[in-house]
Backbone as JSON, one array per atom type, in Angstrom:
{
  "sequence": "MPLMKTRDFVFTALLGATLLVPATHSFAQDAKPREAIITVTGEGHSAIAPDMAVVTLSVVKQAKAAQDALDQNNKAMGAVLATLKDSGIAEHDLQTSGFSIQPQYLYQNDKNGQPLPPTLTGYQVTNGLTVRVRDLSKLGALLDQAVNLGVNQGGDIQFTNDKPDAALEEARKNAVADAAAKAKTLTEAAGVKLGRVIAINAGAIVTPPQPVMRSMAMAADKAVPVASGENTYNASVSITYAIQQ",
  "N": [[1.52, 52.7, -65.79], [2.6, 54.24, -62.8], [6.0, 54.52, -61.63], [6.58, 54.28, -58.84], [4.34, 52.98, -57.79], [4.58, 50.55, -59.1], [6.89, 49.48, -57.93], [5.96, 49.23, -55.33], [4.09, 47.25, -55.72], [5.64, 45.06, -56.5], [7.18, 44.67, -54.18], [5.17, 44.01, -52.37], [4.3, 41.6, -53.47], [6.59, 39.99, -53.2], [6.81, 39.93, -50.42], [4.51, 38.51, -49.77], [5.15, 36.04, -50.88], [7.29, 35.29, -49.26], [6.07, 34.93, -46.8], [4.56, 32.7, -47.28], [6.27, 30.54, -47.34], [7.07, 29.34, -44.75], [4.57, 28.25, -44.04], [4.1, 26.35, -46.02], [6.24, 24.61, -45.52], [5.58, 23.73, -42.92], [3.26, 22.33, -43.45], [4.32, 20.21, -44.88], [5.74, 18.9, -42.9], [3.65, 18.05, -41.21], [2.46, 16.24, -42.86], [4.15, 14.1, -42.87], [4.5, 10.66, -42.2], [3.64, 9.13, -39.08], [5.62, 7.38, -36.59], [5.29, 3.91, -36.27], [4.05, 2.21, -33.45], [3.98, 0.05, -30.52], [2.38, -0.72, -27.5], [2.78, -2.34, -24.46], [1.84, -4.07, -21.44], [3.45, -5.32, -18.62], [3.7, -7.77, -15.98], [5.16, -8.58, -12.86], [6.35, -10.81, -10.31], [7.47, -11.57, -7.0], [8.34, -13.71, -4.44], [9.03, -14.0, -1.02], [10.17, -15.19, 2.18], [8.76, -13.84, 5.17], [10.35, -11.64, 7.55], [9.59, -10.3, 9.76], [7.0, -9.44, 12.06], [4.06, -7.55, 12.49], [2.12, -6.71, 15.11], [-1.06, -6.06, 16.49], [-2.34, -5.24, 19.55], [-4.69, -5.0, 22.26], [-5.77, -3.67, 25.39], [-8.67, -3.86, 27.21], [-10.72, -2.48, 29.6], [-13.37, -2.34, 31.96], [-15.34, -0.41, 34.26], [-17.35, 0.93, 36.92], [-16.62, 3.5, 37.67], [-14.73, 5.99, 35.99], [-12.04, 6.41, 36.68], [-11.36, 4.06, 38.0], [-11.56, 2.18, 35.95], [-9.53, 3.15, 34.33], [-7.27, 2.83, 35.98], [-7.17, 0.02, 36.23], [-6.71, -0.67, 33.59], [-4.24, 0.59, 33.07], [-2.56, -0.84, 34.79], [-2.64, -3.45, 33.71], [-1.71, -3.01, 31.06], [0.81, -1.99, 31.61], [2.08, -4.24, 32.67], [2.09, -5.85, 30.39], [3.77, -4.4, 28.64], [6.18, -4.45, 30.09], [6.76, -7.19, 30.08], [7.06, -7.7, 27.34], [9.33, -6.14, 26.76], [11.21, -7.43, 28.37], [11.34, -9.76, 26.98], [12.86, -9.19, 24.85], [11.95, -7.31, 22.99], [12.51, -4.3, 21.43], [12.53, -0.85, 22.53], [11.85, 1.0, 20.51], [10.26, -0.53, 18.91], [7.79, -0.69, 20.01], [4.68, 0.79, 20.18], [2.12, 2.98, 21.1], [-1.08, 2.66, 19.82], [-3.62, 3.57, 20.01], [-5.92, 5.12, 22.2], [-8.61, 5.34, 24.44], [-11.41, 6.59, 26.35], [-14.53, 5.64, 27.09], [-17.9, 6.34, 27.84], [-20.37, 4.08, 29.1], [-23.6, 3.08, 28.28], [-26.93, 2.09, 29.2], [-29.61, 1.1, 27.31], [-33.05, 1.25, 27.28], [-36.6, 0.43, 26.97], [-39.86, 1.75, 27.82], [-42.92, 0.4, 29.29], [-44.69, 0.76, 27.26], [-43.21, 0.55, 25.05], [-41.74, 2.72, 24.31], [-38.72, 4.57, 23.95], [-36.57, 5.0, 26.74], [-34.7, 7.5, 28.58], [-31.18, 7.11, 28.24], [-29.2, 5.16, 30.53], [-26.39, 5.75, 32.47], [-23.93, 3.38, 32.93], [-21.29, 2.84, 33.42], [-17.76, 2.98, 32.61], [-15.54, 2.51, 29.82], [-12.23, 1.71, 29.15], [-9.85, 1.74, 26.66], [-6.77, 0.66, 25.48], [-4.53, 0.6, 22.97], [-1.86, -1.23, 21.37], [0.87, -1.38, 19.21], [3.08, -3.75, 18.05], [6.27, -4.59, 16.88], [7.64, -7.49, 15.93], [10.65, -8.93, 15.59], [11.95, -11.32, 15.75], [10.68, -14.08, 14.68], [10.4, -16.57, 15.75], [9.73, -16.25, 18.36], [7.18, -15.31, 18.39], [4.68, -16.74, 18.83], [4.83, -17.48, 21.58], [4.99, -14.94, 22.75], [2.47, -13.85, 22.15], [0.84, -15.53, 23.67], [1.73, -14.94, 26.27], [1.02, -12.23, 26.4], [-1.78, -12.31, 26.37], [-2.29, -13.65, 28.75], [-1.52, -11.68, 30.51], [-3.41, -9.71, 30.32], [-4.22, -8.68, 27.83], [-6.98, -8.45, 25.83], [-8.19, -7.98, 23.45], [-7.88, -7.62, 19.91], [-5.07, -8.9, 18.21], [-4.53, -8.83, 15.54], [-2.4, -9.67, 12.99], [0.28, -8.93, 10.87], [2.46, -10.11, 8.52], [5.61, -9.1, 7.38], [8.42, -7.62, 5.61], [11.5, -6.41, 6.68], [13.49, -5.21, 5.08], [12.76, -5.11, 2.0], [14.03, -4.68, -0.45], [15.54, -6.26, -2.33], [13.63, -8.13, -3.16], [11.72, -6.46, -4.34], [13.19, -5.42, -6.48], [13.61, -7.73, -8.0], [10.95, -8.33, -8.68], [10.34, -6.14, -10.33], [12.16, -6.57, -12.46], [11.14, -8.97, -13.45], [8.69, -8.05, -14.35], [9.41, -6.38, -16.49], [10.59, -8.27, -18.2], [8.32, -9.82, -18.73], [6.73, -7.98, -20.13], [8.34, -7.58, -22.41], [8.29, -10.15, -23.54], [5.57, -10.37, -24.2], [5.35, -8.32, -26.11], [7.02, -9.32, -28.13], [5.66, -11.64, -28.88], [3.25, -10.56, -29.89], [4.09, -8.93, -32.06], [5.35, -10.81, -33.72], [3.16, -12.4, -34.34], [1.75, -10.59, -35.84], [3.34, -10.29, -38.01], [5.39, -8.41, -38.16], [8.41, -6.56, -37.24], [9.95, -6.11, -34.09], [11.0, -3.04, -32.72], [13.07, -0.45, -31.34], [13.1, 0.56, -27.83], [10.84, 2.96, -26.79], [9.57, 4.24, -24.62], [9.32, 3.78, -21.07], [7.2, 3.06, -18.46], [6.86, 2.79, -15.1], [4.76, 0.96, -12.95], [2.76, 0.9, -9.92], [4.06, -0.6, -6.92], [2.78, -3.43, -5.4], [2.2, -4.59, -2.24], [0.72, -6.76, -0.6], [-0.56, -7.23, 2.7], [-0.04, -9.96, 5.02], [-2.3, -11.33, 6.8], [-2.84, -13.18, 9.81], [-4.54, -13.8, 12.03], [-7.58, -12.42, 13.32], [-8.73, -11.96, 15.76], [-8.65, -12.23, 19.36], [-9.37, -14.03, 22.09], [-8.99, -15.55, 24.51], [-6.46, -16.98, 26.65], [-4.26, -19.59, 25.59], [-3.36, -23.02, 26.36], [-0.86, -23.66, 25.48], [1.86, -22.17, 23.6], [0.72, -19.87, 21.12], [0.01, -21.23, 17.96], [1.68, -20.34, 14.99], [1.81, -19.54, 11.58], [3.9, -18.34, 9.15], [4.26, -18.27, 6.34], [4.65, -16.87, 3.04], [5.59, -13.7, 1.65], [4.31, -11.92, -1.06], [5.44, -9.85, -3.58], [4.31, -7.57, -5.95], [4.77, -6.21, -9.16], [4.31, -3.82, -11.82], [4.67, -2.79, -15.25], [4.72, -0.56, -18.01], [5.56, -0.62, -21.38], [6.62, 1.01, -24.29], [7.22, 0.24, -27.6], [8.96, 0.74, -30.71], [7.88, -0.1, -34.01], [9.44, -1.8, -36.53], [9.64, -0.76, -39.88]],
  "CA": [[1.53, 52.61, -64.32], [3.72, 55.01, -62.24], [7.12, 53.7, -61.16], [6.45, 54.06, -57.4], [3.29, 51.98, -57.57], [5.1, 49.26, -59.57], [7.78, 48.97, -56.89], [5.12, 48.79, -54.2], [3.44, 45.99, -56.08], [6.66, 44.01, -56.47], [7.52, 44.43, -52.77], [4.03, 43.31, -51.77], [4.29, 40.23, -53.99], [7.71, 39.27, -52.57], [6.45, 39.72, -49.02], [3.53, 37.43, -49.73], [5.84, 34.78, -51.15], [8.1, 34.95, -48.09], [5.19, 34.47, -45.73], [3.99, 31.41, -47.62], [7.27, 29.48, -47.25], [6.92, 28.55, -43.53], [3.32, 27.52, -44.02], [4.29, 25.19, -46.88], [7.15, 23.71, -44.81], [4.84, 23.14, -41.82], [2.34, 21.35, -44.02], [5.1, 19.04, -45.24], [6.04, 18.18, -41.67], [2.44, 17.39, -40.75], [2.12, 15.15, -43.78], [5.1, 12.99, -42.65], [3.82, 9.6, -41.44], [4.13, 8.92, -37.72], [6.28, 6.1, -36.34], [4.4, 2.87, -35.75], [4.46, 1.78, -32.11], [3.15, -0.92, -29.8], [2.52, -0.55, -26.04], [2.38, -3.55, -23.73], [1.96, -4.01, -19.98], [3.97, -6.55, -18.04], [3.56, -7.95, -14.54], [6.2, -9.4, -12.26], [6.1, -11.2, -8.93], [8.59, -12.11, -6.25], [7.87, -14.18, -3.13], [10.08, -14.29, -0.04], [9.68, -15.43, 3.53], [8.81, -12.63, 6.0], [11.3, -11.65, 8.66], [9.08, -9.45, 10.83], [5.55, -9.44, 12.23], [3.48, -6.37, 13.15], [0.98, -7.22, 15.88], [-1.86, -5.06, 17.18], [-2.95, -5.77, 20.77], [-5.42, -3.99, 23.04], [-6.29, -3.99, 26.72], [-9.96, -3.21, 27.4], [-11.2, -2.66, 30.97], [-14.6, -1.62, 32.28], [-15.66, -0.22, 35.68], [-18.39, 1.95, 37.11], [-15.97, 4.81, 37.7], [-13.73, 6.11, 34.93], [-10.71, 6.28, 37.26], [-11.13, 2.64, 38.28], [-11.3, 1.52, 34.66], [-8.21, 3.59, 33.87], [-6.25, 2.2, 36.82], [-7.08, -1.38, 35.85], [-6.1, -0.75, 32.26], [-2.83, 0.96, 33.18], [-1.85, -1.95, 35.44], [-2.51, -4.56, 32.76], [-0.84, -2.62, 29.95], [2.17, -1.88, 32.15], [2.62, -5.6, 32.76], [2.32, -6.32, 29.02], [4.96, -3.71, 28.13], [7.36, -4.95, 30.8], [7.04, -8.55, 29.6], [7.56, -7.61, 25.96], [10.7, -5.65, 26.8], [12.04, -8.5, 28.93], [11.45, -10.81, 25.97], [13.77, -8.75, 23.79], [11.35, -6.32, 22.09], [13.15, -3.0, 21.64], [11.62, 0.27, 22.84], [11.35, 1.63, 19.28], [9.32, -1.44, 18.25], [6.54, -0.64, 20.76], [4.03, 2.08, 19.91], [0.7, 3.09, 21.43], [-1.79, 2.88, 18.57], [-4.97, 4.08, 20.25], [-6.33, 5.18, 23.6], [-9.92, 5.99, 24.54], [-12.27, 6.37, 27.51], [-15.88, 5.77, 26.56], [-18.99, 6.03, 28.78], [-21.22, 2.96, 28.7], [-25.0, 3.38, 28.59], [-27.94, 1.06, 29.06], [-30.76, 1.63, 26.57], [-34.25, 0.46, 27.55], [-37.9, 0.99, 26.6], [-40.88, 1.64, 28.85], [-43.9, -0.67, 29.04], [-45.38, 1.05, 26.0], [-42.25, 0.38, 23.96], [-41.1, 3.99, 24.0], [-37.36, 4.6, 24.49], [-36.29, 5.78, 27.94], [-33.37, 8.13, 28.56], [-30.12, 6.13, 28.53], [-28.66, 5.15, 31.89], [-24.94, 5.55, 32.53], [-23.61, 2.2, 33.74], [-19.86, 2.78, 33.73], [-16.82, 3.5, 31.61], [-14.65, 1.54, 29.2], [-10.94, 2.27, 28.75], [-9.16, 0.91, 25.68], [-5.4, 1.08, 25.19], [-4.0, -0.24, 21.9], [-0.4, -1.29, 21.28], [1.43, -2.01, 18.01], [4.37, -4.38, 18.38], [7.02, -5.18, 15.78], [8.39, -8.65, 16.41], [11.67, -9.22, 14.57], [12.31, -12.74, 15.88], [9.4, -14.75, 14.51], [10.35, -17.79, 16.57], [9.18, -15.88, 19.66], [5.87, -14.68, 18.23], [3.61, -17.49, 19.48], [4.96, -17.36, 23.04], [4.68, -13.56, 23.14], [1.02, -13.7, 22.12], [0.29, -16.25, 24.82], [2.04, -14.15, 27.47], [0.25, -10.98, 26.38], [-3.16, -12.62, 26.75], [-2.29, -13.98, 30.18], [-1.3, -10.47, 31.3], [-4.54, -8.78, 30.25], [-4.66, -8.33, 26.48], [-8.25, -9.14, 25.57], [-8.75, -7.56, 22.17], [-6.84, -7.42, 18.9], [-4.53, -10.1, 17.62], [-4.32, -8.65, 14.1], [-0.99, -9.86, 12.69], [0.69, -8.77, 9.48], [3.85, -10.49, 8.29], [6.22, -8.2, 6.42], [9.87, -7.7, 5.51], [12.14, -5.17, 7.12], [14.18, -4.63, 3.92], [12.32, -5.9, 0.84], [14.58, -4.09, -1.69], [15.91, -7.29, -3.3], [12.4, -8.71, -3.71], [11.12, -5.46, -5.21], [14.0, -5.37, -7.7], [13.31, -8.94, -8.78], [9.6, -8.18, -9.23], [10.42, -5.18, -11.45], [12.82, -7.24, -13.58], [10.2, -9.93, -14.0], [7.66, -7.29, -15.07], [10.0, -5.95, -17.77], [10.72, -9.47, -19.03], [6.97, -10.21, -19.15], [6.31, -7.04, -21.17], [9.12, -7.85, -23.62], [7.78, -11.39, -24.12], [4.28, -10.08, -24.81], [5.57, -7.52, -27.32], [7.58, -10.2, -29.15], [4.58, -12.52, -29.35], [2.28, -9.79, -30.68], [4.67, -8.49, -33.34], [5.55, -11.99, -34.57], [1.85, -12.8, -34.84], [1.32, -9.6, -36.83], [4.25, -10.31, -39.16], [6.27, -7.23, -38.18], [9.57, -6.69, -36.38], [9.98, -5.23, -32.91], [12.09, -2.08, -32.78], [13.68, 0.09, -30.13], [12.22, 0.97, -26.74], [10.58, 4.4, -26.83], [9.24, 4.74, -23.28], [9.04, 2.8, -20.02], [6.48, 3.65, -17.33], [6.75, 1.83, -14.01], [3.53, 1.03, -12.18], [2.9, 0.84, -8.47], [4.41, -1.87, -6.29], [1.73, -3.88, -4.5], [2.71, -5.49, -1.21], [-0.42, -7.07, 0.27], [-0.21, -7.8, 4.01], [-0.38, -11.37, 5.21], [-2.89, -11.47, 8.12], [-2.96, -14.54, 10.32], [-5.79, -13.91, 12.77], [-8.22, -11.12, 13.52], [-9.31, -11.81, 17.08], [-8.0, -12.92, 20.45], [-10.36, -14.05, 23.15], [-8.51, -16.06, 25.78], [-5.15, -17.6, 26.56], [-4.19, -21.01, 25.3], [-2.5, -23.77, 27.27], [0.48, -23.64, 24.92], [2.11, -21.01, 22.75], [-0.18, -19.78, 19.97], [0.67, -21.68, 16.73], [1.72, -19.28, 13.99], [2.41, -19.9, 10.29], [4.24, -17.06, 8.51], [4.09, -18.33, 4.9], [5.5, -16.03, 2.21], [5.08, -12.41, 1.19], [4.44, -11.77, -2.5], [5.52, -8.46, -4.04], [3.86, -7.5, -7.34], [5.16, -4.99, -9.87], [3.8, -3.71, -13.19], [5.4, -1.84, -16.08], [4.19, -0.35, -19.37], [6.67, -0.32, -22.27], [6.26, 1.34, -25.68], [8.26, -0.13, -28.58], [8.78, 1.09, -32.11], [7.72, -1.23, -34.94], [10.27, -1.56, -37.7], [8.9, -0.77, -41.14]],
  "C": [[2.73, 53.37, -63.79], [4.74, 54.06, -61.65], [6.98, 53.36, -59.69], [5.4, 52.97, -57.12], [3.76, 50.61, -58.01], [6.02, 48.65, -58.54], [6.98, 48.48, -55.68], [4.48, 47.45, -54.49], [4.42, 44.83, -56.01], [7.01, 43.66, -55.04], [6.42, 43.63, -52.06], [4.0, 41.85, -52.22], [5.38, 39.39, -53.34], [7.41, 38.96, -51.12], [5.46, 38.58, -48.88], [4.18, 36.09, -49.98], [6.65, 34.34, -49.96], [7.24, 34.38, -46.97], [4.62, 33.09, -46.02], [4.97, 30.25, -47.42], [7.14, 28.68, -45.95], [5.65, 27.72, -43.5], [3.43, 26.25, -44.86], [5.17, 24.15, -46.2], [6.44, 22.99, -43.66], [3.88, 22.07, -42.32], [3.07, 20.07, -44.39], [5.45, 18.2, -44.02], [4.82, 17.41, -41.17], [2.09, 16.18, -41.61], [3.04, 13.95, -43.59], [4.43, 11.92, -41.79], [4.46, 9.42, -40.06], [4.72, 7.53, -37.57], [5.29, 5.12, -35.75], [4.93, 2.37, -34.41], [3.53, 0.7, -31.59], [3.43, -0.73, -28.31], [1.97, -1.79, -25.35], [2.58, -3.33, -22.23], [2.43, -5.36, -19.46], [3.79, -6.58, -16.54], [4.64, -8.9, -14.03], [5.92, -9.66, -10.8], [7.38, -11.73, -8.3], [8.1, -12.47, -4.85], [9.06, -14.52, -2.24], [9.45, -14.51, 1.33], [9.76, -14.14, 4.34], [9.85, -12.77, 7.1], [10.85, -10.78, 9.83], [7.56, -9.55, 10.87], [5.13, -8.16, 12.96], [2.17, -6.8, 13.79], [0.26, -6.06, 16.56], [-2.6, -5.72, 18.34], [-3.66, -4.65, 21.51], [-5.81, -4.55, 24.4], [-7.56, -3.18, 26.91], [-10.45, -3.53, 28.81], [-12.44, -1.8, 31.19], [-14.79, -1.55, 33.79], [-16.73, 0.85, 35.78], [-17.8, 3.35, 37.1], [-14.87, 4.85, 36.64], [-12.32, 5.9, 35.48], [-10.38, 4.81, 37.55], [-10.82, 1.88, 36.99], [-9.92, 1.88, 34.13], [-7.11, 2.92, 34.67], [-6.06, 0.73, 36.45], [-6.38, -1.56, 34.51], [-4.61, -0.46, 32.33], [-2.0, -0.18, 33.78], [-1.61, -3.09, 34.46], [-1.57, -4.21, 31.62], [0.61, -2.48, 30.41], [2.84, -3.24, 32.24], [2.94, -6.15, 31.37], [3.6, -5.7, 28.46], [6.22, -4.24, 28.79], [7.75, -6.33, 30.3], [7.61, -8.54, 28.18], [9.0, -7.13, 25.92], [11.64, -6.71, 27.35], [12.26, -9.63, 27.93], [12.33, -10.4, 24.79], [13.18, -7.78, 22.8], [11.93, -4.95, 22.42], [12.1, -1.91, 21.87], [11.03, 0.87, 21.57], [10.4, 0.73, 18.49], [7.99, -1.53, 19.0], [5.93, 0.74, 20.59], [2.55, 2.02, 20.29], [-0.07, 3.47, 20.17], [-3.23, 3.36, 18.77], [-5.32, 4.04, 21.72], [-7.66, 5.91, 23.68], [-10.58, 5.64, 25.86], [-13.7, 6.66, 27.06], [-16.92, 5.46, 27.65], [-19.85, 4.9, 28.22], [-22.65, 3.23, 29.17], [-25.87, 2.13, 28.42], [-29.18, 1.68, 28.42], [-31.94, 0.68, 26.79], [-35.5, 1.18, 27.05], [-38.87, 0.85, 27.77], [-41.89, 0.56, 28.46], [-44.68, -0.47, 27.76], [-44.46, 0.92, 24.8], [-41.55, 1.65, 23.55], [-39.71, 4.03, 24.65], [-37.26, 5.5, 25.73], [-34.94, 6.46, 27.8], [-32.3, 7.09, 28.92], [-29.59, 6.29, 29.96], [-27.17, 4.88, 31.85], [-24.62, 4.39, 33.46], [-22.13, 2.1, 34.1], [-19.03, 3.34, 32.59], [-15.93, 2.37, 31.08], [-13.38, 2.24, 28.74], [-10.25, 1.27, 27.83], [-7.79, 1.49, 25.38], [-4.82, 0.11, 24.18], [-2.48, -0.15, 21.81], [-0.01, -2.01, 19.98], [2.84, -2.48, 18.32], [5.0, -4.93, 17.11], [7.92, -6.28, 16.34], [9.36, -9.07, 15.31], [12.21, -10.64, 14.66], [11.02, -13.54, 15.85], [9.28, -16.02, 15.33], [9.75, -17.51, 17.95], [7.73, -15.42, 19.59], [4.76, -15.42, 18.98], [3.63, -17.36, 20.99], [4.61, -15.95, 23.52], [3.17, -13.31, 23.14], [0.38, -14.35, 23.33], [0.53, -15.47, 26.11], [1.2, -12.89, 27.55], [-1.19, -11.21, 26.82], [-3.25, -12.91, 28.24], [-2.16, -12.74, 31.06], [-2.42, -9.45, 31.16], [-4.96, -8.33, 28.87], [-5.91, -9.13, 26.16], [-8.94, -8.66, 24.3], [-7.61, -7.37, 21.19], [-6.38, -8.75, 18.34], [-4.35, -10.01, 16.13], [-2.83, -8.72, 13.82], [-0.75, -9.68, 11.19], [2.17, -9.12, 9.37], [4.43, -9.61, 7.18], [7.72, -8.44, 6.38], [10.49, -6.37, 5.86], [12.82, -4.46, 5.95], [13.85, -5.46, 2.68], [12.93, -5.45, -0.49], [14.9, -5.15, -2.74], [14.68, -7.9, -3.95], [11.72, -7.74, -4.68], [11.88, -5.36, -6.54], [13.72, -6.57, -8.6], [11.93, -8.85, -9.41], [9.6, -7.23, -10.43], [11.07, -5.82, -12.68], [11.88, -8.23, -14.25], [9.09, -9.24, -14.79], [8.17, -6.84, -16.44], [10.13, -7.14, -18.72], [9.36, -9.93, -19.56], [6.47, -9.29, -20.26], [7.04, -7.31, -22.48], [8.62, -9.11, -24.32], [6.44, -11.17, -24.82], [4.45, -9.31, -26.11], [6.11, -8.38, -28.45], [6.5, -11.1, -29.74], [3.62, -11.78, -30.27], [2.84, -9.39, -32.04], [4.93, -9.67, -34.27], [4.22, -12.46, -35.16], [1.35, -11.86, -35.94], [2.23, -9.55, -38.05], [5.12, -9.08, -39.28], [7.41, -7.46, -37.19], [9.52, -5.66, -35.24], [11.21, -4.34, -32.97], [12.58, -1.64, -31.41], [12.62, 0.42, -29.07], [12.07, 2.49, -26.79], [10.32, 4.97, -25.44], [8.97, 3.58, -22.34], [8.36, 3.53, -18.86], [6.26, 2.58, -16.26], [5.44, 2.05, -13.26], [3.81, 0.94, -10.7], [3.3, -0.56, -8.02], [3.31, -2.23, -5.29], [2.32, -4.9, -3.52], [1.59, -5.81, -0.24], [0.04, -7.65, 1.59], [-0.67, -9.24, 4.11], [-0.98, -11.56, 6.61], [-3.0, -12.93, 8.53], [-4.26, -14.71, 11.08], [-6.29, -12.52, 13.11], [-8.79, -10.95, 14.91], [-8.54, -12.62, 18.11], [-8.92, -12.89, 21.65], [-9.79, -14.48, 24.49], [-7.19, -16.79, 25.57], [-5.26, -19.08, 26.26], [-3.26, -21.7, 26.29], [-1.05, -23.75, 26.8], [0.63, -22.38, 24.09], [1.21, -21.04, 21.53], [0.56, -20.25, 18.71], [0.57, -20.6, 15.65], [2.4, -19.8, 12.73], [2.64, -18.62, 9.5], [4.08, -17.08, 7.0], [5.09, -17.49, 4.13], [4.8, -14.71, 1.91], [5.32, -12.3, -0.31], [4.4, -10.29, -2.87], [5.22, -8.45, -5.54], [4.23, -6.15, -7.95], [4.56, -5.0, -11.27], [4.59, -2.64, -13.93], [4.73, -1.76, -17.45], [5.34, 0.1, -20.27], [6.13, -0.05, -23.68], [7.45, 1.06, -26.58], [7.91, 0.48, -29.93], [8.62, -0.19, -32.92], [8.51, -0.91, -36.19], [9.45, -1.71, -38.98], [9.64, -1.57, -42.21]]
}
């Protein structure tokens, strides 16, 4: 065999050996057993008394002419706003939440039961107002006054907290403690030991509103009775632990 061809053969063989080394090393890495883990989900709750109420009120007026319905509505809503401000409700806690002017039609059928063209009978003006009441001791009296001044729709109340940070923190801590307790129970039952924390994933905070009533028809002789109860904040967390071998 010529000398040049022998050198080429040796070089080719060495090159092939060099290329095989990373592939062998990668295979060894893939063959390494993965770390045993356990993932648990914990839930935490925290209940506190509300310190604020969000109330939705509406004034609805009807008249044959749109301008008449609007004038009546403006007068009633103006009186409601003035009374709320005089009662200590700040300007930034009052917000118009909906305004509409809708034509009203009468739908009838002829003697044969066939529908006739609708007849315009008037107009309805609706003006909605969202009120944040920060002194809950005044809530019942404010509702009674609002109805007396012309509020005739709404009454949806949601009790909430202006600054729920402490309650949210407590709910999260309770969720972590619940997850840790579940992980300990499962590993002890399986006869293995719980290891380090690998990952923590926080879930969404759920703060369900606390509605009191959904409708308001007429004024009462006394202040509307209101029960605020408690607000419950719910948190969830998913934690992955290593299992000691």
